[in-house]
N, C-alpha and C positions, 0 to 999 in steps of 0.2 A: 622533707625536701623544701628548700626555699624556691621562690620564683626565679627561674633562670634568667640570665642576662640576655639581652637582645643579641641575635646573631649578626653576621656581616650584612644581612639584608634589612636590619632594623626591626626585626620581628622576634617574637618568642620562638625558639626552635620547635619543630614538630616532634622531635625526640632528643634525648640527651645520651648519645652513645649508641646502644644496641636497640634498634626499633622492634626487636622481638621480645624485649623485656618490658612487661607491663609497667613496672615502676619507673621506667625511663621515658614513658610516652605522655604526650599531651592528651587530655587536659591535666594540667599540673594542679595538685591540691594546694590551696592557700586559704588563709583566713582574711576576714575583712581588714583586720589591722595590718597584715602584710601587704594587702592591696593598697591601702592608704599610704603606708611607709614607702612603698616602691613607686607608686604612680601619682601621689599627691604633691607633685613638685612645682606646680604653678597655680595661680589663682583659677584659671579656667578648668584645670583638672580637679582642683579641690571642689569647685562648684558642682561638677558632674558627680564626684564622689558623695557629696552631701545628698544629692538627689537619689543616688543609688542606695545609700543607707536608709533614706526615708522609704523608698520602695520596699526594701527588705523588711522594715518594721511593719509596713502596711500589709505585706503578704502574711507575716506571722500573726498580726492582729486578726486577719481574716481566717485564721485557723489552718493555714497551709504549712506544710513541712516539705523538705526535700533538699535540693541543691541547685546552684546556678552555674551555667557556663558563661564566662565573660570574655568578650573579644571586641573586634572592631579597631578603628584607628586609635582608640583609647589605650589598647594593649600593644601598641606599636610605638616606635620612636618617630612619630609623625611630625614632630617639630623639626627634626633633621631631614626626614625624607621629603616633606612637602612644604617646609617652612610655614607651618600653621599649627594652631592648637586643635586638639580634637573637639568635635562639636557635640558628641554624645558618647555613650557607651552602649555596645550591643550586648544584650543579655537574653539568654533563654533560661527560664525557670522550669525545672523538672519537679513537679509537685504532686504530693498526695493530698487529696481533698477530703474534707469532711463532707458528709452528706447533708449540708445545710445550704439552702438556697436563699437568695435575697428576697425579702418581702417585695411585693409589687410596687410599693410606694418609694422604695429606695433606689436611687440611681446606681447603675453599675459603676464599680470603681475604675479609676483611670488605668490601673495596671492591667486591665483586661484588653485594652486596645492600644496597639503600638503608637498611633499618632497622639493619643491622649497621654500615654506614658512619656513620650518624648517631650511633650509640652510641660507636663507637671514635674517629671523626675530627671529630665535630660538623659533618659535611658530608652533606647529602642528595644522594647521588651516584648517577649513572646513566651507563651506557656506550653508546656507539654504535660499532660495529665498522666502521671504514672499509674493511676487507678484505672485507666482506660484499657481497651483490648490490647493484648500483647503485640499483635501485628501493627496496630496504630502507633504504639510506643516505639517499636523498632523502626518504622518508616519515618517518624518524626526525628528520631535520633540520627538516622542515616542522612536525612536532609540537612539538619543543623550541623552535623559533623562535616559533611561535604562542603557546606557553605563557609563554615568558620575555619576550615583547615587551609584555606588559600586566600591570598590577597586578590584584589581585582586584576592584578597583573599575572596571576597564576603561580605566585611564589608560595611554597609550603610554609605554613606557620602554625604555632601552637596556640593554646588557649588555657584559661584557668578554670578550676572547679572550686567553688566556695559553698560549703554547707550553709543552708538557710537557717538551721536550728541552733544558732549561736548568738543569742541576744547579748550576752555578756561581752563577747569579743567585739560585736558591733558597737557596743557602748564605748569600749576602749578606742575604737576607730573614730567615733564621733569626737571624743576628747582630743585625740591627736589632730584632727582637722581643725577644731576650735583653737588649739594652741598654735597651729601653723598659719591660720588666717590673720591677715593684717588688721 
């Protein structure tokens, strides 16, 4: 399934047809290449996408695997809705972690902290540890699903789900961005 068109509210639809059919529900599966093709339409959006792809590479380098939910004004028709470019991308990474800690002399990576992630990657980034207690994973998923499924005005909206374990597809996305940049 490809990324759906924006609905009449300028957002990804919360579902496509029957909301009882799991295949028609948000979050919609997509690849990094599809995200770049669909949303890399302006220089500000391409700059955000470059940061997001760097974040994904850094997460993989750290030995993390899993998937991401992508949302925020980046996944809306914000240019028409509010006559502005998106400032960042909202991302929750659901990850399985290796049992490797950072040596005391190594600074924690920017992707661990939302403010640092926003500054470095242009991504408002949060982590959910899939290796954690089941109840904690469910509660985190409930929180992010509730937050990401509505605009600030209470309009239902959808989100995207992108596997993290796709370095080759991400490399294709990087090439597309390089070709699109002036």
